[in-house]
Phi, psi and omega in degrees: 000135178278124178282168178302318180294338180270357180290127182289152177290149179291146175272165178304326181289335183272341182287142181285133178303144183298326180291344180261005184267163167294141182298307175200157175237129181253131177231148174210154176049056179204170176252124181260124182227189183234137173230104188057239180255023175245156172269150171239139176241112185250127174222194184296340182268356179129199184243132176244139178259136181231119177299119187293328185287350180263000185267130171276303178227138175253116180263119181257111182272191182302145174078015180261147171230142182227139184272165179298319180295325178293319178295325180296315181290329175293321177295319178296329183276352182076021180277164177247138179249131181233119174273126182241117179273170182296332180260019176085005178286137184220157177221135183256141171219118187259146174277185181285162179290145174286328177276140175262359180270143176264006186301318185287318180291329176293319177296322177297315182295320179297314180293323182290324187285343180256123186300319181291315179296323180296319177292322179297322177293320177299319177296318179295325176296318178297316181292331175297322180281323184231078187293348181277359179242152178249105182266018189303326183255008184283142170280172178297319180297321178293323177298316180297319179295316179296317180298316179299318179296318182293322180292318176301318179296322179296316177304312182296319181294318180289326175296317178293321182294320185264349182075021180271127176299134185227121179249010180111165181281107181225120177201157177252117179306131180087355180231086185300322186283355183287336182270165174282182187303310181295325178292322176296319180295319179296318179297315179297319179295319180297318179300316179294319181294327175297319178296317179297315179298320178296323178303308186289318179300316179293318183297323181278352179079018178283165177271119181292341184269347183266083181272160180249339173247306174280156183206158173083006182230151181296344180242029184303315181290327175299317178296321176303310185293320180300327181289341179306324191245018182295312189275339181255348178232301187299306183292314178302316179298318181300315180291325177296319178292317179298328180293338180277348179133163185271354186289133175047046191289330179296310181295319180293324178295317179300315181294317180295319180292321177301315179296318181294320179298318181290318182289333181267357182061042187296324183297314176298317180299319181295319177301312181298318182298315181294316180297318181293328180285323190258327187272126175299155180303129179086000179292130178275127181242075183292143177219024184259013178156177181284134178222103186247129174232174176243141178277134175244197183290152176058031175077006179282155179245142177235163185295141173276171178078018179232153177264119183257027177299147184302319184296315181292320181296321182294335178275356180072020183281121179278352177059033180301328182288340185270356190277332190309304182297320182292325176298318179297316179297320179296318179296327181275006176091009180258124177270116185271000000 
């Protein structure tokens, strides 16, 4: 019998595409463990099995405990784990990227490191959210002002559409109960959207800290991506839930947002949006296996698994005999 510790890690070809996964699964007051390559959630009502490879984000609410083996299989599956406290306090832990290519994170780093390119990506992000406006000549300060005005307008429009009384966005960080029903729903929706954005950013292998609008935080790019869908998904769902009543509003918002994410195909859309923003036209983004090269002068790439020492090169030795062990190490994720 194969033990849990003996189960092999999934290969890139075996991992489920992020667009085909459940957006998120929320658990509370249970013990999360592992059975082969599935998760188990045990509470007073029994044990439920959850296929780990189908999870985008696992939200762990109050009263949950999770084992080391469960975290290991989530990491192998490329899932994201989000601890959600009763007062909205959260902690992120990301799994490995589903993509084995560094092309997208390299494109992100190049765009981020150049001030002009960084501003151009910020403008493209704004136009992605508000396609009826042209931000081509906007400064960063103008972008922030326009974004603030559009979000305020969205709050007012959704309040009028749903008939929910709205006195403005008022909440105390870390104190979920301090806001009224619509503010609590908006906070709950935002927390879920941060988890969804983290799922896609981690799956694509992007750097969560290299933001183009947000800055100075380890999840700056995650916050950027979550904002893409604030006005057309997050805020409308929050007001619709608040219109139904204030009872158990956090849980109802999560369920409603999960359904909306699945029906709108948000995960696939998010993948496309990030790739279109960061990858130059014609950039190849392979994700079918490990592809390791070495950087040489003037940006050229040379094959890995070879010895480029001067003595060997001068002899014209291609070192074909030396590659075997290094190829195996490369396939197993070890860079030699």
